[in-house]
ZAMARKE-781712 format. One line per field, with one value per residue (C-alpha): x, y, z; residue in one letter; residue number from 1. Coordinates in steps of 0.02 Angstrom, whole numbers, m for minus. Layout:
X = X	... .
Y = Y	... .
Z = Z	... .
resn = A	... .
resi = NUM	... .
***
This chain:
X = 4514	4405	4224	4105	3986	3923	3980	3835	3810	3669	3560	3611	3732	3895	4006	3982	3940	3802	3767	3796	3876	3957	4140	4274	4156	4254	4114	3949	3927	3795	3813	3692	3734	3653	3484	3447	3594	3713	3885	3961	4150	4230	4403	4385	4488	4482	4422	4475	4327	4334	4192	4134	4206	4029	3978	3953	4030	4194	4299	4362	4383	4292	4325	4183	4236	4055	3914	3755	3718	3682	3549	3430	3295	3237	3054	3021	2882	2889	2882	2706	2624	2485	2500	2353	2399	2332	2215	2121	2197	2337	2510	2638	2766	2902	2839	2836	2969	3014	2888	2739	2596	2520	2398	2470	2394	2411	2329	2217	2187	2055	2172	2087	2191	2150	2205	2311	2405	2592	2742	2863	3031	3145	3142	3265	3272	3359	3339	3267	3207	3022	2884	2705	2566	2392	2238	2059	2000	2111	2255	2431	2571	2749	2870	3028	3029	3064	2921	2788	2600	2480	2373	2230	2359	2495	2638	2696	2837	2799	2910	2966	3142	3241	3255	3421	3375	3379	3194	3076	2974	2786	2746	2601	2516	2355	2207	2300	2182	2260	2210	2159	2016	2042	2065	1894	1962	2102	2056	2035	2084	2001	1833	1685	1575	1453	1557	1590	1407	1353	1486	1435	1252	1284	1397	1281	1121	1198	1274	1106	1023	1155	1163	979	1025	1115	1019	1183	1199	1319	1455	1423	1547	1515	1612	1795	1936	1976	1796	1793	1952	1879	1714	1808	1908	1755	1648	1781	1813	1630	1611	1513	1386	1413	1300	1360	1485	1352	1339	1192	1093	1200	1243	1116	1128	1238	1095	977	927	954	803	904	1060	1205	1338	1466	1343	1291	1473	1503	1338	1382	1558	1491	1371	1511	1619	1480	1400	1527	1576	1713	1727	1855	1884	1699	1620	1439	1343	1223	1121	1003	859	742	736	925	945	831	927	1091	1027	965	1136	1227	1118	1152	1337	1311	1321	1206	1159	1095	1010	1055	1045	1176	1257	1131	961	823	942	977	1146	1184	1321	1381	1376	1521	1652	1809	1828	1664	1707	1871	1779	1658	1804	1883	1721	1657	1826	1778	1892	1905	2047	1963	1819	1937	2032	2007	2124	2049	1937	1944	2030	1890	1860	1782	1599	1650	1774	1960	2066	2146	2303	2271	2451	2631	2744	2930	2945	3130	3168	3255	3151	3183	3098	3063	3032	2988	3002	2848	2813	2699	2809	2678	2570	2425	2483	2359	2223	2320	2423	2606	2759	2901	3085	3107	3282	3346	3241	3244	3433	3432	3286	3380	3523	3646	3711	3659	3647	3505	3550	3583	3480	3529	3643	3802	3951	4115	4274	4390	4546	4504	4662	4781	4704	4698	4882	4925	4820	4892	5070	5045	5154	4998	4917	4921	4869	4699	4571	4476	4303	4222	4043	3965	3889	3880	3933	4109	4073	3911	3892	3977	4140	4146	4170	4272	4387	4425	4447	4612	4697	4616	4674	4851	4858	4797	4913	5069	5039	5017	4835	4716	4547	4384	4250	4064	3969	3817	3903	3988	4107	4222	4270	4372	4492	4512	4693	4740	4647	4733	4902	4862	4814	4997	5046	4897	4743	4604	4425	4285	4100	3952	3773	3646	3478	3382	3375	3202	3242	3067	3061	3239	3200	3063	3170	3334	3287	3428	3554	3637	3537	3571	3648	3767	3820	3848	3958	4054	4083	4149	4268	4330	4370	4447	4566	4623	4531	4421	4242	4102	3919	3794	3626	3519	3385	3294	3109	2997	2874	2938	3119	3151	3096	3225	3205	3235	3386	3459	3443	3527	3668	3696	3726	3836	3944	3957	4021	4165	4115	4217	4073	3898	3810	3621	3522	3335	3255	3277	3136	3215	3120	3099	3132	2981	2855	2914	2928	2759	2676	2756	2704	2525	2519	2596	2564	2426	2390	2563	2541	2464	2600	2738	2658	2659	2835	2914	2801	2833	3022	3168	3205	3107	3073	3214	3118	3110	3293	3342	3234	3309	3486	3447	3376	3521	3663	3653	3633	3790	3883	3824	3886	4049	3996	4003	4181	4202	4178	4348	4355	4462	4478	4582	4769	4807	4686	4805	4934	4927	4913	4986	4846	4818	4689	4516	4581	4534	4616	4517	4506	4509	4432	4259	4169	4011	3881	3783 .
Y = 2369	2522	2496	2641	2535	2507	2357	2256	2100	1976	2113	2233	2336	2315	2163	2012	1877	1866	1700	1548	1407	1518	1470	1601	1750	1913	2041	2080	2245	2337	2485	2613	2553	2384	2413	2286	2177	2112	2052	1922	1929	1763	1686	1528	1374	1307	1380	1252	1134	966	920	739	626	568	744	770	944	960	1023	952	1102	1263	1420	1529	1692	1724	1621	1709	1846	2030	2022	1950	2040	1998	1992	1944	1928	1895	1708	1713	1779	1656	1582	1498	1315	1201	1115	1278	1306	1423	1396	1524	1557	1514	1334	1304	1195	1146	1018	1095	1153	1326	1429	1541	1624	1616	1709	1606	1626	1759	1869	1824	1776	1609	1520	1363	1241	1272	1192	1279	1264	1350	1437	1549	1675	1839	1996	2156	2325	2297	2393	2380	2386	2414	2370	2428	2252	2253	2155	2206	2143	2156	2146	2215	2376	2279	2157	2167	2142	2128	2283	2317	2415	2282	2234	2366	2371	2415	2569	2689	2677	2629	2455	2381	2428	2608	2636	2714	2573	2572	2567	2558	2714	2748	2696	2568	2421	2249	2089	1938	1858	1969	1936	1853	1705	1672	1534	1591	1506	1368	1293	1379	1295	1170	1143	958	917	1015	933	757	798	867	721	583	659	697	524	447	536	477	305	270	234	78	54	58	108	248	260	220	215	399	453	487	433	609	630	458	495	657	571	436	567	673	525	451	622	650	654	516	593	537	564	523	398	307	314	422	418	417	580	645	572	675	679	775	951	1088	1197	1356	1318	1428	1495	1363	1219	1294	1307	1125	1070	1148	1079	903	920	987	837	717	811	938	934	1041	1085	1210	1272	1306	1216	1158	1070	934	878	767	794	944	943	934	1069	1188	1155	1188	1351	1408	1370	1461	1615	1613	1619	1767	1680	1709	1551	1509	1348	1275	1109	979	840	719	721	798	851	1034	1102	1247	1372	1511	1679	1801	1706	1624	1749	1690	1510	1527	1612	1465	1346	1453	1461	1282	1192	1036	885	828	916	890	1008	1145	1155	1321	1279	1345	1473	1652	1784	1908	2057	2009	2059	2199	2271	2248	2268	2440	2510	2625	2661	2604	2631	2604	2520	2564	2387	2238	2079	1899	1871	1723	1705	1561	1526	1449	1378	1523	1661	1713	1653	1715	1791	1855	1863	1960	1900	1916	1912	1795	1805	1687	1749	1574	1500	1642	1630	1440	1397	1474	1351	1495	1491	1382	1506	1411	1471	1655	1797	1962	1876	1870	1771	1849	1746	1894	1784	1686	1738	1699	1528	1486	1530	1413	1270	1289	1280	1104	972	868	1003	948	1114	1051	1169	1277	1344	1497	1556	1384	1407	1593	1733	1794	1958	2001	2182	2152	2116	2300	2334	2185	2162	1979	1919	2009	1910	1748	1778	1814	1656	1546	1622	1615	1432	1386	1336	1357	1429	1494	1616	1615	1772	1880	2029	2168	2197	2074	2216	2294	2144	2122	2183	2061	1918	1953	1954	1789	1715	1732	1608	1490	1453	1571	1539	1663	1640	1757	1696	1780	1693	1816	1994	2044	2163	2158	1969	1959	2077	1959	1803	1873	2018	2131	2071	2168	2188	2082	2234	2262	2079	2087	2238	2136	1998	2129	2200	2025	1979	2149	2108	1953	1827	1688	1710	1584	1623	1512	1535	1462	1435	1428	1441	1330	1432	1594	1613	1457	1517	1511	1699	1738	1622	1686	1866	1826	1725	1866	1986	1861	1831	2018	2041	1922	1767	1612	1491	1473	1332	1325	1234	1213	1260	1136	1121	1045	1036	1212	1285	1194	1265	1444	1443	1360	1483	1627	1547	1528	1713	1777	1644	1530	1454	1376	1282	1123	1119	1132	995	881	932	903	761	801	788	909	900	929	773	699	739	925	934	844	959	1112	1050	1019	1195	1275	1182	1276	1441	1410	1360	1513	1629	1536	1487	1298	1260	1095	1107	1090	979	1046	869	825	836	935	1073	1146	1190	1375	1420	1578	1707	1861	1996	1954	1792	1638	1477	1316	1226	1380	1344	1393	1352	1250	1245	1084 .
Z = m670	m641	m594	m563	m463	m288	m189	m120	m20	m4	64	m73	31	124	109	m1	122	m5	m81	28	m69	m202	m195	m208	m194	m175	m183	m265	m357	m454	m571	m644	m820	m784	m703	m564	m615	m482	m533	m416	m435	m394	m389	m494	m452	m630	m794	m925	m945	m1034	m1151	m1130	m1265	m1303	m1354	m1542	m1539	m1635	m1490	m1327	m1212	m1167	m1066	m998	m914	m861	m791	m843	m966	m941	m1078	m948	m850	m674	m624	m443	m314	m128	m86	m10	m170	m219	m394	m482	m510	m647	m524	m494	m323	m270	m199	m139	m275	m150	m142	m330	m410	m589	m651	m560	m671	m658	m762	m898	m1051	m1240	m1383	m1497	m1683	m1654	m1554	m1390	m1239	m1157	m1000	m1023	m913	m919	m832	m715	m804	m680	m511	m422	m281	m244	m141	m214	m156	m125	m213	m149	m278	m205	m309	m287	m243	m89	m163	m111	m223	m160	m304	m384	m485	m646	m627	m762	m758	m904	m918	m1038	m1141	m1138	m1023	m899	m771	m591	m593	m730	m794	m946	m1017	m1068	m1245	m1181	m1214	m1087	m1018	m989	m803	m681	m616	m519	m625	m730	m767	m748	m837	m735	m637	m485	m300	m282	m381	m255	m131	48	210	310	262	347	476	401	244	276	305	152	41	94	66	m107	m159	m95	m163	m334	m342	m296	m444	m567	m487	m521	m699	m639	m476	m381	m198	m149	m204	m385	m527	m559	m405	m440	m325	m264	m206	m127	m30	38	81	178	272	317	369	482	559	607	797	885	1009	1189	1342	1517	1449	1350	1160	1113	953	795	708	584	410	292	167	282	227	357	390	363	260	311	192	243	215	47	m11	33	m45	m214	m202	m177	m324	m435	m389	m439	m584	m647	m831	m910	m1094	m1163	m987	m952	m804	m812	m674	m734	m582	m685	m565	m552	m362	m348	m482	m385	m224	m314	m389	m217	m139	m279	m256	m68	m113	m229	m399	m547	m643	m816	m870	m1039	m1132	m1087	m1186	m1110	m1197	m1091	m952	m916	m862	m745	m789	m676	m764	m764	m862	m797	m655	m577	m617	m524	m380	m378	m364	m227	m126	m148	m155	m255	m229	m411	m502	m672	m632	m573	m738	m830	m974	m1136	m1053	m1116	m1011	m980	m868	m700	m675	m557	m682	m706	m549	m552	m473	m326	m280	m307	m157	m135	35	50	111	34	32	m19	m187	m301	m486	m600	m785	m865	m1036	m1083	m1013	m886	m741	m634	m469	m340	m473	m608	m756	m713	m827	m785	m825	m971	m1014	m976	m1115	m1240	m1241	m1266	m1379	m1526	m1498	m1517	m1340	m1198	m1054	m974	m800	m829	m763	m684	m558	m663	m600	m658	m650	m622	m615	m772	m867	m724	m689	m875	m895	m752	m823	m998	m927	m860	m943	m976	m1084	m1266	m1344	m1400	m1472	m1346	m1392	m1314	m1331	m1326	m1154	m1117	m1231	m1185	m1273	m1185	m1129	m961	m1053	m1099	m914	m853	m1003	m964	m1143	m1182	m1044	m1103	m1283	m1224	m1118	m1260	m1392	m1282	m1243	m1426	m1400	m1548	m1505	m1576	m1521	m1560	m1514	m1542	m1461	m1554	m1408	m1497	m1614	m1473	m1473	m1661	m1665	m1528	m1610	m1776	m1690	m1603	m1771	m1823	m1687	m1670	m1772	m1719	m1775	m1757	m1778	m1773	m1758	m1873	m1888	m1996	m2065	m2001	m1857	m1783	m1778	m1714	m1570	m1511	m1526	m1460	m1346	m1291	m1421	m1563	m1723	m1878	m1964	m1818	m1826	m2014	m1985	m1856	m1985	m2105	m1975	m1929	m2109	m2142	m1999	m2092	m1982	m2051	m1993	m2007	m1981	m1893	m1979	m1842	m1800	m1966	m1923	m2031	m2135	m2058	m2111	m2216	m2387	m2525	m2548	m2363	m2350	m2513	m2454	m2288	m2369	m2494	m2350	m2259	m2413	m2446	m2268	m2310	m2211	m2253	m2236	m2163	m2072	m2084	m1950	m1922	m1758	m1615	m1487	m1335	m1168	m1099	m1270	m1341	m1217	m1234	m1423	m1455	m1337	m1433	m1597	m1534	m1493	m1654	m1788	m1720	m1891	m1890	m1726	m1802	m1936	m1806	m1701	m1852	m1902	m1731	m1671	m1489	m1509	m1516	m1701	m1859	m1961	m2062	m2222	m2178	m2130	m2290	m2397	m2310	m2342	m2526	m2546	m2453	m2540	m2706	m2614	m2512	m2669	m2764	m2627	m2594	m2418	m2440	m2385	m2291	m2105	m2019	m1866	m1723	m1656	m1809	m1767	m1926	m1878	m1750	m1883	m1919	m2104	m2177	m2170	m2277	m2247	m2319	m2396	m2297	m2351	m2372	m2209	m2099	m1931	m1878	m1719	m1745	m1609	m1620 .
resn = M	R	W	D	G	Q	Q	V	G	A	D	G	V	G	N	A	T	A	L	P	G	M	R	G	L	L	R	S	V	R	T	P	G	F	A	D	T	V	F	H	E	V	E	A	R	S	V	L	N	R	V	P	S	S	S	P	V	P	F	G	W	T	V	N	P	Y	R	G	C	S	H	A	C	T	Y	C	L	V	P	E	T	P	V	L	T	A	D	G	R	S	R	P	I	G	E	L	R	P	G	D	E	V	V	G	T	V	T	D	G	G	G	R	R	R	F	V	R	T	P	V	L	A	R	W	S	T	R	R	R	A	Q	E	V	T	L	D	D	G	T	R	L	V	T	S	A	E	H	R	F	L	T	T	S	G	W	A	H	V	R	P	G	R	C	R	A	S	A	D	R	P	H	L	S	P	G	T	A	L	V	G	P	G	A	A	A	V	P	G	G	A	R	P	D	G	Y	A	E	G	W	L	C	G	L	V	R	A	D	A	V	R	G	R	V	R	A	E	P	F	P	T	G	W	V	E	L	E	A	L	A	R	A	H	H	L	L	T	A	R	P	V	P	V	A	A	G	V	L	A	A	P	A	P	S	P	T	E	W	P	Q	R	P	A	R	G	W	S	A	G	F	V	G	G	I	V	D	A	C	G	E	V	S	A	G	V	L	R	I	V	P	G	D	E	E	L	A	R	A	C	V	D	A	L	R	R	L	G	F	R	V	A	S	E	P	S	A	R	P	G	V	R	A	L	R	V	L	G	G	V	A	E	Q	L	R	L	V	A	V	T	D	P	A	V	A	R	V	R	D	V	G	G	A	R	V	E	E	P	P	G	G	A	P	R	V	V	A	V	R	D	T	G	T	L	R	P	M	V	D	I	T	T	G	T	G	D	F	V	A	A	G	V	V	S	H	N	C	F	A	R	T	T	H	T	Y	L	D	L	D	A	G	A	D	F	D	S	Q	I	V	V	K	V	N	V	A	R	V	L	E	R	E	L	A	R	P	S	W	R	R	E	H	V	A	M	G	T	N	T	D	P	Y	Q	R	A	E	G	R	Y	R	L	M	P	G	V	I	T	A	L	A	R	S	G	T	P	F	S	V	L	T	K	G	T	V	L	G	R	D	L	P	Q	L	A	A	A	N	A	D	V	R	V	G	T	G	V	S	I	A	L	L	D	R	E	L	Q	S	H	L	E	P	G	T	P	S	P	R	A	R	L	D	L	V	R	R	I	T	D	A	G	L	P	C	G	V	M	V	A	P	V	L	P	W	L	T	D	S	T	E	A	L	D	A	L	L	T	E	I	A	A	A	G	A	S	R	A	T	V	L	A	L	H	L	R	P	G	T	R	E	W	F	L	A	W	L	G	R	T	H	P	A	L	L	P	R	Y	E	R	L	Y	R	G	G	A	Y	A	T	R	D	Y	R	G	A	L	A	R	R	V	A	P	L	L	A	R	H	G	L	D	R	P	E	P	N	P	R	D	P	G	W	T	R	Q	P	V	A	A	P	R	A	A	E	P	G	D	G	Q	L	S	L	L .
resi = 1	2	3	4	5	6	7	8	9	10	11	12	13	14	15	16	17	18	19	20	21	22	23	24	25	26	27	28	29	30	31	32	33	34	35	36	37	38	39	40	41	42	43	44	45	46	47	48	49	50	51	52	53	54	55	56	57	58	59	60	61	62	63	64	65	66	67	68	69	70	71	72	73	74	75	76	77	78	79	80	81	82	83	84	85	86	87	88	89	90	91	92	93	94	95	96	97	98	99	100	101	102	103	104	105	106	107	108	109	110	111	112	113	114	115	116	117	118	119	120	121	122	123	124	125	126	127	128	129	130	131	132	133	134	135	136	137	138	139	140	141	142	143	144	145	146	147	148	149	150	151	152	153	154	155	156	157	158	159	160	161	162	163	164	165	166	167	168	169	170	171	172	173	174	175	176	177	178	179	180	181	182	183	184	185	186	187	188	189	190	191	192	193	194	195	196	197	198	199	200	201	202	203	204	205	206	207	208	209	210	211	212	213	214	215	216	217	218	219	220	221	222	223	224	225	226	227	228	229	230	231	232	233	234	235	236	237	238	239	240	241	242	243	244	245	246	247	248	249	250	251	252	253	254	255	256	257	258	259	260	261	262	263	264	265	266	267	268	269	270	271	272	273	274	275	276	277	278	279	280	281	282	283	284	285	286	287	288	289	290	291	292	293	294	295	296	297	298	299	300	301	302	303	304	305	306	307	308	309	310	311	312	313	314	315	316	317	318	319	320	321	322	323	324	325	326	327	328	329	330	331	332	333	334	335	336	337	338	339	340	341	342	343	344	345	346	347	348	349	350	351	352	353	354	355	356	357	358	359	360	361	362	363	364	365	366	367	368	369	370	371	372	373	374	375	376	377	378	379	380	381	382	383	384	385	386	387	388	389	390	391	392	393	394	395	396	397	398	399	400	401	402	403	404	405	406	407	408	409	410	411	412	413	414	415	416	417	418	419	420	421	422	423	424	425	426	427	428	429	430	431	432	433	434	435	436	437	438	439	440	441	442	443	444	445	446	447	448	449	450	451	452	453	454	455	456	457	458	459	460	461	462	463	464	465	466	467	468	469	470	471	472	473	474	475	476	477	478	479	480	481	482	483	484	485	486	487	488	489	490	491	492	493	494	495	496	497	498	499	500	501	502	503	504	505	506	507	508	509	510	511	512	513	514	515	516	517	518	519	520	521	522	523	524	525	526	527	528	529	530	531	532	533	534	535	536	537	538	539	540	541	542	543	544	545	546	547	548	549	550	551	552	553	554	555	556	557	558	559	560	561	562	563	564	565	566	567	568	569	570	571	572	573	574	575	576	577	578	579	580	581	582	583	584	585	586	587	588	589	590	591	592	593	594	595	596	597	598	599	600	601	602	603	604	605	606	607	608	609	610	611	612	613	614	615	616	617	618	619	620	621	622	623	624	625	626	627	628	629	630	631	632	633	634	635	636	637	638	639	640	641	642	643	644	645	646	647	648	649	650	651	652	653	654	655	656	657	658	659	660	661	662	663	664	665	666 .
***
């Protein structure tokens, strides 16, 4: 095998002592043809994988030459980069784990971007050549060259280059304006002097005002548990004055006003009032003190902290509310400065993404550090998150390649594991006396004909091993690389039953490029179907996922099935979109950005589950049935688990006999 690449290790150069825990690792290499992709070549111990008997799929065994997919991109940040979490605080990206909630963005029906809570779906780490991005607000972001940030003109990579689609990519340059609340919204370090006293004063005084309604002593029912826990901690931590070994007078009451309130006391005072009197609606925080004296004190403290305030009516008759001016950026800065204890009042979900009062943060310089650094990335439900005060793209390749239910490469990114000995190991496993020549399916986990196969050429050896052993097999792919092996597949079909399948969800190239980035176009896949059938092989097509109200019209399906039939496919299987966990968050976020009016309909259709309602699926099947019949694509689905399926029929070019095998991905 010839490889025009550079061997790398864990640090990107030298040997491949690279990834601890990766069994059988021979070396790690990268090549100019696959930007920022590292291929980890391994010696696999076993490659023939049994499918659990409880699985509904119609096959019992699989073979996957690759783990991962070279369609994926990698976007990374150094572990210490602060990420805005759903509770309004920040955590280093290196500490985040699946299940944590962070702040992402979506586009509403009016085309405006809004902040929303979104779960972390996946996390992984790697090493990348570090790029330092300096902003005019003092922020320094250390990231990979492929990382993307949201600018006022759209998404842009850190460095220029060419995407895997061979297009010049937008990139950052001095003066580029980024979208986000800015560095001022990122919480600082330790609380300043006087904060504890100010917070207790604000909480107790605000609670006393609200408690008068019920004539209750502090704490009243208004005070939430998070605030009570902090109050208990601060009160028990207050020092007891001692003079010459004798207890002196008790510490001043926490409700006393200082003669000259300092900045630390003012920050705590506002934080305590927010905990007692803060109200949040659509991501906008309002403070409702309920007392004129307390309201004036709160306004004075806010002004000392540099905030501008407006007074407006509140939901309570006759009571005015205070709102910090400057949008969500100033609201997040307020949370960062005053550090309220109650998570509810720190939530900015629903708030509009607006330019900070001082202007959008702008790029001053982008510098290649020349060093390799450990880096971390996460996948979120919205496909983005807020890092160091700017909206940051994440690598959602793991979900974009699974939410379509066309292949389940949930773990693939730009770290591709290549089982270089797959053919040799498979030949050994198929030679065992216990092997019963059951059907083997490929393409059900990761695509065996992804772009990397053009370099590694693993599939010819796999096909030879299966055919020589008398083992029937099938291949499902989105990749046109399969065309290279058509003569060999046709020859194997003379000895064992060979099934091929190509997934084609729709004809709209623009929509397809959003849903399946980096994959061959629908026209290229239709041409592949034509080449397969011209070679005398039966070829089925998986029409999935059908997107309700987007690609499910009778006209759209009829047009697609017309093209599929014209290409010579033997049958087609039509499946509605599945919204499994991880898939659901990403897809609904995309839907909200591109077709917001459909969101309520999808929520009703899927009812929080993975599948559309039985009524919808039944109606889709009834509409599709006559279309399949009209185009001759309604042949019964063969089941490779049936003993008779392994018998090889006599095949003729273009003519597929009834019962020919096709891989179904369920």
